[in-house]
C-alpha positions as CSV (number, residue, x, y, z in Angstrom):
1,X,8.8,10.5,-17.1
2,X,6.3,13.1,-15.9
3,X,4.9,12.4,-12.5
4,X,1.6,13.3,-10.9
5,X,3.0,14.1,-7.5
6,X,5.2,16.9,-6.4
7,X,8.8,16.5,-5.3
8,X,7.8,15.8,-1.7
9,X,4.5,14.1,-0.7
10,X,3.2,14.5,2.9
11,X,-0.5,13.8,3.4
12,X,-2.4,14.4,6.6
13,X,-5.8,13.4,7.7
14,X,-7.7,10.9,9.9
15,X,-5.2,11.7,12.7
16,X,-2.3,10.5,10.6
17,X,0.7,11.7,8.6
18,X,1.6,9.8,5.5
19,X,5.1,10.6,4.5
20,X,7.7,9.4,2.1
21,X,10.1,6.7,3.3
22,X,13.5,7.9,4.4
23,X,16.7,5.8,4.4
24,X,16.7,6.0,8.3
25,X,13.4,4.0,8.2
26,X,15.1,0.9,6.9
27,X,15.8,-0.1,10.5
28,X,12.0,-0.2,11.3
29,X,11.0,-2.2,8.2
30,X,11.7,-5.7,9.5
31,X,9.6,-5.1,12.6
32,X,6.7,-4.0,10.3
33,X,6.9,-6.5,7.5
34,X,8.5,-9.6,8.9
35,X,5.4,-11.4,10.1
36,X,3.1,-14.2,8.9
37,X,0.2,-11.9,7.8
38,X,2.4,-9.7,5.6
39,X,4.2,-12.8,4.3
40,X,0.9,-14.5,3.5
41,X,-1.1,-11.6,2.0
42,X,1.5,-9.3,0.3
43,X,4.1,-9.8,-2.3
44,X,6.8,-8.6,0.1
45,X,9.6,-11.1,0.6
46,X,9.7,-13.4,3.6
47,X,11.7,-13.4,5.8
48,X,11.8,-9.7,5.7
49,X,15.2,-8.8,7.1
50,X,17.7,-5.9,6.7
51,X,18.6,-7.0,3.2
52,X,15.0,-7.1,2.2
53,X,14.4,-3.7,3.8
54,X,17.2,-2.2,1.8
55,X,15.9,-3.7,-1.4
56,X,12.4,-2.5,-0.5
57,X,13.7,1.1,0.0
58,X,15.7,0.9,-3.2
59,X,12.6,-0.2,-5.1
60,X,10.6,2.7,-3.6
61,X,13.3,5.2,-4.7
62,X,13.3,3.8,-8.3
63,X,9.6,3.8,-8.7
64,X,9.3,7.2,-7.2
65,X,12.0,8.5,-9.7
66,X,10.2,6.8,-12.6
67,X,6.9,8.4,-11.5
68,X,5.2,5.0,-11.5
69,X,4.7,4.4,-7.8
70,X,4.5,6.0,-4.5
71,X,5.0,4.3,-1.1
72,X,4.2,6.3,2.0
73,X,5.0,5.5,5.6
74,X,2.0,5.5,7.9
75,X,2.8,7.6,11.0
76,X,1.0,9.2,13.9
77,X,3.0,12.4,13.6
78,X,5.5,12.2,10.8
79,X,7.9,10.2,13.0
80,X,8.2,6.4,13.4
81,X,6.6,4.3,10.7
82,X,3.7,2.1,11.7
83,X,3.1,0.6,8.2
84,X,2.8,1.7,4.6
85,X,0.3,2.6,1.9
86,X,1.1,2.3,-1.7
87,X,-0.1,3.8,-5.0
88,X,1.0,2.3,-8.3
89,X,0.1,3.6,-11.8
90,X,-0.7,0.4,-13.7
91,X,-1.3,2.0,-17.1
92,X,0.2,5.4,-16.6
93,X,-1.8,8.4,-15.5
94,X,-4.8,7.4,-17.7
95,X,-4.9,3.7,-16.5
96,X,-6.1,2.2,-13.3
97,X,-4.3,3.0,-10.1
98,X,-3.7,0.2,-7.6
99,X,-3.5,1.0,-3.9
100,X,-2.4,-1.2,-1.1
101,X,-1.5,-1.2,2.6
102,X,0.3,-3.1,5.3
103,X,0.4,-2.3,9.0
104,X,3.0,-3.7,11.5
105,X,1.7,-6.2,14.0
106,X,2.4,-4.0,17.0
107,X,0.2,-1.3,15.6
108,X,-2.8,-3.3,14.5
109,X,-6.2,-2.7,16.1
110,X,-6.0,1.1,15.6
111,X,-7.8,1.2,12.3
112,X,-4.6,2.4,10.6
113,X,-5.1,0.6,7.4
114,X,-8.6,2.1,6.8
115,X,-7.6,5.6,7.9
116,X,-4.5,5.7,5.8
117,X,-6.3,4.2,2.8
118,X,-9.0,6.9,3.1
119,X,-6.3,9.6,3.0
120,X,-4.5,8.0,0.1
121,X,-7.7,7.4,-1.8
122,X,-8.7,11.1,-1.4
123,X,-5.3,12.1,-2.6
124,X,-5.5,9.9,-5.7
125,X,-8.9,11.3,-6.5
126,X,-7.6,14.8,-6.2
127,X,-4.9,13.8,-8.8
128,X,-7.7,12.7,-11.1
129,X,-6.7,9.0,-10.9
130,X,-9.5,6.6,-11.7
131,X,-10.4,3.8,-11.4
132,X,-8.8,3.2,-8.0
133,X,-8.4,-0.5,-7.4
134,X,-7.2,-2.9,-4.7
135,X,-6.0,-6.5,-5.3
136,X,-7.0,-8.6,-2.3
137,X,-6.3,-12.2,-1.6
138,X,-9.6,-14.1,-1.5
139,X,-8.6,-15.5,1.9
140,X,-7.8,-12.1,3.5
141,X,-11.1,-11.2,5.3
142,X,-9.4,-8.5,7.4
143,X,-8.3,-6.6,4.2
144,X,-11.7,-7.1,2.7
145,X,-13.3,-5.5,5.8
146,X,-10.9,-2.5,5.4
147,X,-11.8,-2.1,1.7
148,X,-15.6,-2.1,2.5
149,X,-15.2,0.5,5.3
150,X,-13.3,2.8,3.0
151,X,-15.8,2.6,0.1
152,X,-14.3,-0.1,-2.1
153,X,-16.6,-2.8,-3.6
154,X,-15.8,-6.2,-5.1
155,X,-15.9,-6.0,-8.9
156,X,-17.0,-8.7,-11.4
157,X,-13.5,-8.8,-12.8
158,X,-12.5,-12.5,-13.0
159,X,-10.2,-13.6,-10.2
160,X,-6.5,-13.7,-10.9
161,X,-4.8,-16.8,-9.8
162,X,-1.0,-16.8,-9.4
163,X,1.8,-18.4,-7.4
164,X,3.7,-16.1,-5.0
165,X,6.3,-17.5,-2.7
166,X,5.3,-21.0,-3.6
167,X,1.7,-20.5,-2.6
168,X,-1.2,-20.4,-5.0
169,X,-3.3,-17.3,-4.4
170,X,-6.5,-15.9,-5.8
171,X,-6.6,-12.1,-6.1
172,X,-10.0,-10.4,-6.3
173,X,-10.3,-6.8,-7.7
174,X,-12.0,-4.2,-5.6
175,X,-12.8,-0.7,-6.9
176,X,-13.5,2.5,-5.2
177,X,-17.2,3.5,-5.4
178,X,-17.3,6.3,-2.9
């Protein structure tokens, strides 16, 4: 499959370096993703242990190779991951692109989600991807605040209700408006 991004992706801006995950990062993933907020508001498994981290990394490698998804570690300087931002091509290069983010609990309060989402949004726009969308749980006020700060607005798309991890959730669609 043809991919939109080059062999290696490393994005900088907003005082951050967004880089591709490396196998050595698996050890950091449980500390980032094994917490109640990530369990509640993302489709990541819970508990998020070493087995889940290895599966998460393998999924990243597969989607990257297929050209259907990109997961980037959020870092200050290209080193230790603080969270991740994601970009998935829902309908191929001509369909909507879905973005997402998760920040480890020890790194919250630094505006990492908004800063990294701005960098990834700019990159997606440079690639010609539109529309850019977020799927946010209706109960996730913190994520809604991030979306608004970055320039995303709630759409009139009907909410999507589904069951994840035994919990019924309602996903609202947000779209980048600039």
